[in-house]
N, C-alpha and C positions, 0 to 999 in steps of 0.2 A: 189351444190349435195344431201347435209344434208337436205337443204329445201324439194328437189323430196322427199328425203325417209321417211322423216315427212309425207309428203301427201300420199305416196303409205301405210305407214304401214298402217295409220290409217281407208284409204280405206279399206283394207285387213282384220283389224280388224271386222270391220262392216261389210263386205261382207260374213265371213268364221264364224261367230255372235258365235265369241270364242277367247280368248287371253290366249294362255297358256303360254304366258312369260313375263316375269317381265321389268318393264317399261324400257328402254333401255335411257342411258344417253349417251357415248361415240359413236363418227360415228361408231366406231367398232361394237358396240352393236348393231346398229339400221341396220348394214349391214346382223347381224346375225337373227336378227328376223325379215326381209322382206326376206329374204330367207326361214326361217321356215316357214311363210307365204303364199309363193308364192306354198311350198311342201306338206302342209297339203291341197291346195287349188282345190275342184273338178271340172275339166272342163264345165263351162259353164257361159253364156255369161257376157261380162265385158263392161264399160263403155269405151266410145273413149278417154274419160279426162283421165281414167286411163291409158289407152295405150299409149298416147301422152307421158304423163310422163314418164311412167317407159321404154320407147326407147329412150326418152332422155337421165334417167339418164344412163342405161346399157350403150349408145354412149359415153357418157364422161366417165365413169367407164372404156371402154375400152382402150377408147384416153389414158388415165393417166397408165395405163398396158403395155402399147404397144400390137404389136402383131407380129408375127415368118410369113416368105411367105416362103410357103413349097420350092418354086424357089431358093429358098437364100442354102438349107442347102444338105450336100456332099451326095451323094450315097455309099449305101453300097461298090459299086466296088471301088469308092472314095477309103473310109476308109479302105476295105479287098479287095488289087487288087489280091490276089492269091486265092480268094475266088472261090471253084468250082461251087454255084450257079448260074445259066443260063442266070437268064435275075435280077445280083448285079445291072447292070447301073438303072434300072428301080425302085431299093429300096433304101426306105433312114429309118435309125433307128435315131432315135430323141427324148431325153429324155425332154419333156419338157408340158406345159399347153395346152391339146388338144381345150380347148376354146376359145385360144388366136390366134388359127393355121387359117393362112389366107390360102386358101385351095380348090378346087371345093366343096369336099363333107370332112362328117369327120363321122365314125362311132360308134351311140351308143349303150353299151351294155347294152342293155334292160332286162324287167323283161317281162314276158309273156302276163302281163296286158295291156301292149304296151302304155301306158300312162305318165310313169316318176316313179319315183321315190316319195311316199307318209311319208317317213321318213322323220321328220323333220332335216334338215342342215347335212343326212347322206353324208359321203364321197364318195358317190359312182360316177362312171362317169354319170350316167343315170340321176342323183338327180343336180349333176352339170351343164351338158347342157341342161336342160328341166330350169334351172333356169335363167339362163345366157342368153340364147334365147328370153326370155320372154314365158310371159303365152299363146299365140298365138300357139306355138308350143304344149304344152297340147292339148288345142281345135282340133286343125288341126290332130293329133293323135287319139284324140276321135272319129272325124269323118271317119278316116276309120277304127279304129277298128269295130263302129257300121255298116258302108257299108260291111263292109269283113263278119261280123256274125260269127264269130271264140267264138261258144260257151265256149268252154276251154281253152279259151287266143289263143295269138298267136303260132302257134307249135314253135318247137326249131328248130332251123337252117333257116328258114324264116326269109325274110326283105323287111320292106318298108318304104318309100322315104317322107319326108317334107322337106319344107322351113327351114333357117338356122336362119332366122330371125335377132335377135339383135349379133348373134354369126360371127366371118368375113368369115365364109366358106358358101359358096352358098347355100350348100344343107345337111341335113343329113340322113345319112342310119339308121333305128332301127332294132335291131337285136338281136335276144335271144338265148344264149349261154345252153349248156349243163350243170343241175346240178348232182356234182359227191356224193352220198352219202355213197358211199365204196370204189367197184375198179372202175377201168377205163374200161371200154368196149371197144372193138371193133365200139360197135353204136356209142358210145359217140365220140371218135374219128374222126368218118365220120359223126356226127352233128355238132361238131365243126369247122371241114370244110368247113364244106355248110355254115356256118355262114359267113365265109371268101369270098369263093367262089356266093355263093348267095347276098353279096351285091356286088360283083365288077360286075355279070352282072346287078340285077340294076343299075350301075353308067354308064355301057354301053350304056343299055338302054336309060338313061337321056342325054345320047352325055355329059356323064363328064370325065375329063380327069384323075383325082386326085383323089385319096383316101386315108385316113387315119383311122388307126385302132386302138383302145387302146388295151390292155391287156384281150379280151373279154373272161369271166369264171371262171377266174382268182384270184377274192375276193370270196366274200363270197358262191358261187358256187362251190370253191374248186377241182376246176380241177389244178393236178398239172403244175405248172408252167413251167419245162423244158418241159414235157410231149405238153403243151401247144404252146408254142413256135416252135417247131418239126411240128406240125400240121399246123400252121400260115401260117410259110415261106413255107411251102411244098404244102399246099392247093394254095396259091400265086403264086411259081413260076409255078405250073403247067397251072393256070388260062393264068400268062402274054402269057406263051409258045403258049397260040392259042389265042392269043387276042392281035391287035396293040393297039388299040385305047387308051387303061389302057398307060400312061406315067407315071406317078411318084404314087406309095404306100409306103404311110408312118407307118412303126410299130412305134408306141407312148408308151412312158413311162414315169413313173408317178418318180416314186421312185429308190433307187438307186441297191434294190436287182434285180428288173426287168430290167431295163439296164444292170448291171452285165449276164444276164442270155443269155441277146439277145447277148451283145458283144462275150460271150463267143461261142454261139453258130456260130457263124458266123467266129470268130475268128478258130474255130476248122475245117470249112467247106473249109481250104485251100486244093488246089492240094498240090497232093502229088508228088515228084520231079520227074521226066521222066516221067510222065503222056503227 
């Protein structure tokens, strides 16, 4: 793997025509430098040789880290049997790395540019999804944005779909959540719900039966986390109520705080005794 990384780093340093990173020595340092170079690279043609080595490296990396299959995860109904959420048996709360989840589709919390995060090694989901899928995803995103002719970027709440490439999911659905500057408006809440509903509509349109969502807009977009969970679960529950094709929706969290908020929400949504 290290020889592959050396090749990828050397190629990208020449490709982006700059080297803003210190000379990597350890394998961990090389992984960070390669990721950073991927992040700053603009969507432009790339050699077949690079793609071949990149794909081999990413598949070896994924094999070493391991994947989780969505169909092995317990549903909300199994974990919270007294929940009054109507479609709890088609929902899952899972804490883990969404880029290592084997499922029909995952949702990427994108920015309005629609091309991924260009900040080197930023810890957002957009950065990670674009990095570990491979440069092909940014190229496909670019082609979509160019064809769609979005003069001011991808509209908030809208979504588009790409292949998953080197991720274990089949497809990635990209959506842009609302950015909160001060107080959350009713429009902000509807726009966040639209991220979930439009992503699910796109999944149905593409004959997908499983969708995994990250915590959209709750990072640097500053949407209050508890309110975001309420919007997310409500939107998904309403959609599933009207659609039978989607068999499994995963609410994916990575950090402890987000998990506790979801856990608390599902725990408190229990049926009242005697209902």
